[in-house]
C-alpha positions as CSV (number, residue, x, y, z in Angstrom):
1,X,0.0,0.0,0.0
2,X,1.4,3.4,-1.0
3,X,2.0,5.9,1.8
4,X,0.2,9.3,1.7
5,X,2.0,12.2,0.2
6,X,3.1,15.0,2.4
7,X,0.1,17.3,1.7
8,X,-2.3,14.5,2.5
9,X,-0.6,13.9,5.8
10,X,-0.9,17.6,6.7
11,X,-4.7,17.5,5.9
12,X,-4.7,20.2,3.3
13,X,-8.0,21.0,1.6
14,X,-8.5,20.8,-2.1
15,X,-7.1,23.8,-4.0
16,X,-9.5,26.6,-5.2
17,X,-9.8,27.8,-8.7
18,X,-7.8,31.0,-9.5
19,X,-10.2,32.8,-11.9
20,X,-7.4,35.0,-13.3
21,X,-5.0,32.3,-14.4
22,X,-7.6,29.5,-14.9
23,X,-5.6,27.1,-12.7
24,X,-6.3,25.3,-9.5
25,X,-3.4,25.1,-7.2
26,X,-2.0,25.2,-3.7
27,X,1.0,27.0,-2.3
28,X,3.4,25.1,-0.1
29,X,6.7,26.6,0.9
30,X,6.8,29.1,-2.0
31,X,6.1,26.5,-4.7
32,X,2.8,25.9,-6.4
33,X,1.5,22.6,-7.6
34,X,-1.2,22.9,-10.2
35,X,-4.0,20.4,-10.6
36,X,-6.3,21.2,-13.5
37,X,-6.7,24.2,-15.9
38,X,-10.0,25.4,-17.4
39,X,-9.3,23.4,-20.6
40,X,-9.4,20.1,-18.6
41,X,-5.7,19.4,-18.9
42,X,-4.6,17.5,-15.8
43,X,-1.2,18.6,-14.6
44,X,0.3,17.6,-11.3
45,X,-2.0,16.9,-8.4
46,X,-0.9,17.1,-4.8
47,X,-1.6,13.4,-4.2
48,X,0.7,12.5,-7.1
49,X,3.8,13.8,-5.3
50,X,5.8,11.1,-3.5
51,X,9.2,10.6,-2.1
52,X,11.7,8.5,-4.0
53,X,12.0,6.2,-1.0
54,X,8.2,5.6,-0.9
55,X,8.3,4.8,-4.6
56,X,11.2,2.3,-4.1
57,X,9.4,0.7,-1.1
58,X,6.0,0.5,-2.9
59,X,7.1,0.2,-6.6
60,X,4.5,-2.3,-7.5
61,X,1.6,-0.2,-6.2
62,X,3.0,2.9,-7.9
63,X,3.4,1.2,-11.2
64,X,-0.1,-0.1,-11.1
65,X,-1.5,3.3,-10.3
66,X,0.6,4.9,-13.1
67,X,-0.8,2.4,-15.6
68,X,-4.4,2.6,-14.3
69,X,-4.7,6.4,-14.1
70,X,-2.3,7.5,-16.8
71,X,-1.3,10.4,-14.6
72,X,2.4,11.2,-13.8
73,X,4.0,11.1,-10.4
74,X,6.5,13.6,-9.1
75,X,9.2,11.9,-7.0
76,X,11.1,14.0,-4.4
77,X,14.5,13.7,-2.8
78,X,14.9,15.5,0.5
79,X,11.6,17.3,-0.2
80,X,12.6,18.7,-3.5
81,X,11.0,17.5,-6.8
82,X,13.7,15.6,-8.8
83,X,11.9,13.2,-11.1
84,X,8.6,12.7,-13.0
85,X,7.5,9.1,-13.7
86,X,5.0,8.2,-16.4
87,X,3.6,4.9,-17.7
88,X,5.1,4.1,-21.2
89,X,1.7,4.5,-22.9
90,X,1.2,7.9,-21.3
91,X,4.6,9.0,-22.4
92,X,3.9,7.9,-26.0
93,X,0.6,9.8,-26.1
94,X,2.3,12.9,-24.7
95,X,5.1,12.6,-27.3
96,X,2.5,12.2,-30.1
97,X,0.6,15.3,-29.0
98,X,3.8,17.3,-28.9
99,X,4.8,16.2,-32.4
100,X,1.4,17.0,-33.7
101,X,1.4,20.4,-32.1
102,X,4.8,21.2,-33.6
103,X,3.6,20.1,-37.0
104,X,0.5,22.3,-36.8
105,X,2.6,25.3,-35.7
106,X,5.0,24.7,-38.6
107,X,2.1,24.7,-41.0
108,X,0.5,27.8,-39.5
109,X,3.9,29.6,-39.7
110,X,4.4,28.6,-43.3
111,X,0.9,29.7,-44.3
112,X,1.4,33.0,-42.5
113,X,4.7,33.6,-44.3
114,X,3.1,32.7,-47.7
115,X,0.2,35.1,-47.0
116,X,2.8,37.8,-46.2
117,X,4.5,37.2,-49.5
118,X,7.6,35.6,-48.0
119,X,9.1,32.4,-49.5
120,X,9.6,31.5,-53.1
121,X,7.9,29.5,-55.8
122,X,8.3,25.7,-55.5
123,X,10.2,25.4,-58.8
124,X,12.8,27.9,-57.6
125,X,13.1,26.2,-54.2
126,X,13.6,22.7,-55.9
127,X,16.2,24.2,-58.2
128,X,18.1,25.7,-55.2
129,X,18.1,22.4,-53.4
130,X,19.2,20.5,-56.5
131,X,22.2,22.9,-56.9
132,X,23.1,22.8,-53.3
133,X,23.2,19.0,-53.2
134,X,24.7,18.7,-56.7
135,X,21.8,16.6,-58.0
136,X,21.9,16.5,-61.8
137,X,18.7,17.6,-63.7
138,X,16.5,14.7,-64.8
139,X,16.6,14.0,-68.5
């Protein structure tokens, strides 16, 4: 059985929504742990913060929870956040989302540049690449 995280032991109440930032969170010793933003993106919850020692003692329970919930755990050493642990499937989904977001941003940037008259015609670009890499013209 996994031990309770530090905030649970101290009996902290659930964080309140900050209307200005759109985040829920709680302050502890000058740091803020955010739970959920208004877009429904789950970030780090207070109950997902554990010591590395607790993780080592209860690895099986932690791994099971990581797989079941898909939520990350923050592991602390001497009370300081040092590691974030994710289930492999969660990590892959996160990586896929980042790659997709980067592709969409690249497309948006390219469209904005084209609309602003930047860039060059495709034939001219292909010719420049051909010359740069010394690729002979197709016959």
